[in-house]
N, C-alpha and C positions, 0 to 999 in steps of 0.2 A: 278526134273524139273530142268532146266536151269535156268538160268537169260533169255539168248536171246529171251527163250519160255514163260515169264512173259507178260498174255497178262495187258494191262494196260491203261486203260480209258482215255480219257484225260480230263482236269477238266480245266472251264469257271474259269478264274481270278474274284475277289472277287471283286463286283462294289465299290466305295470307293465315300463314300455320303457326298455330304456337300464342296465340293473342287469346288465349279461358276459354271458360266451359263453355262459352256462350256464342261460341264463337263456329262450334259446330263440325269440330278436332275432336274434345273430351278432352280430356284436361291433357294427357301427355302430347297431343298432337301427333297424332300416330308416330311416335318413337316410340311405344314400350314404356317399356318401367326398366328405372335403371339401366348399366350398362355403354361400353366406349362410345354407342353410337347414338344415344340418349342424347351423350350430353355438348353443349356449340364449342363449337371451334372441334370437334372432333373428324379428324378423314385419315383412316391409315392410307400408308401408301397403295397402291393400286396390287395384287398380289396377297398382301398380307394377310395371317392370317393366326396371329395372335399368338403366334412364338412356334406354332408347330408347322414341319415342313409345309412350306408350300405348294400348290399343285405343281407349278413350274420344275421345280427342283427334284419334286419324288417322281415324276416321267421321267419314262427315258428319256433319253436327248430325241426329234423330228428327225425322223427316216431325210434322207436327200440328201446325204454325208458321205456316205458307203453306196458303192456301188454295189446296184445288182447283174451286171453281166460277169459270166462269170471272169476269170483271169484264164487269157490262152495258155495251152501246156506249151510247155518246153521244149523242144526237141534241138540237141547238139549237133555239131558240123560235123568231130569226129564217129557220129554212128552211120551220115549217109550211105560210107564205102559198101555197109553192109547189105543194103536196100538197091530192087533193081534201078535200074538209071529212068524213068521217072517216080517220082514222089509226090504222091497225095497225099488227104488224110486216111484213106483207104487203106494204102501200104504200107502207113507208118502203124497205123491198128493191128494190122497183118504180121508187122511182126516185131508188136508186144509193145510198141515206142509211145504209145496216147490207149485214153480210158475207151476210145470209141471215135469211131470214126467223122459224127458228126460234132465231135469238140473243137473250140476255133485251137490253130498249134503257130508257135513261133519259131522260127528256126534262130538258136543262137552261135558264139562261135565259141566252142569246144570241143578243143581236136583239130584236127586237120582233113582237110578235104583235096584228096590223091586222085578220083572219077568222073568223068566228064555225068555230072547228072543235071535236071532237068526236076525242077520243083516248081510245086505248084500248092501253095500254102495262104492262109490267114492276113499273114505280118512274117517280119524276117528284119532282125536287126540289117544297116547298113553295113556293118561291118565282114556278117555271114553272104552277102549279097555278095560285098566284092569280093572274099574267099571266091563261093561258087563261082563268079564268073569269073576269077580266075584262072581257075582249072579247067573253064572251056564251056562249063554249064550255063544255065540259066536262071533267075528265079522269076517265078510267073505270081500276081499278089491274086487273090480269086475272095468270092465271098466264101460265108462259112454253108455246109449243105446241112439242106435241111431236113429233117425227117418226114417221109410221109405219114401223115396221117391213117389210121385203121380205119377200112370198110365196114 
C-alpha cells in the first residue's frame, strides 16, 4: 500500500454549538430555555430524576436472585416403615406424604428406620442415606418424573 493510494473519506467539521444566533443553532444552541440542563457545567449523576425516586429504585429488584425451581418436598425417615418396601414418588403420593407423584422429593432424618426399604427418590441427605443403609436398605437417586403431555 502506498501513501498516495490511501482512500480518505472526507469528514465533516464538528458543529460548534452555543456561538450565537448566526451559528445556525438559535440563541439557546438547542438546549431549550432555562432549567438545569440548559446551564453550563450541569451534569446530574446517572439515574438522577430531580429528587423523584429513580426508576432503578422504583422497580422491584431484578429477577435471578430467587430460584424458579420449586423446592423439593420433604419426606421423613420416620414415615418409611408405613410404606411398601420399595419407595418411589408414586408410593409416597399414594400414602399421602407428597402432593403429587411429579414433585421432587427429598429424604431427611426425623425418626428411625427399622425395616429394610429400597428408596428411589430425587434427593436424600447423607445422614438419611446412612440410616437406611444401616437398616439394610438402599437409596438410589433417580430423576424427577415428567408429566406426559395431553394428546
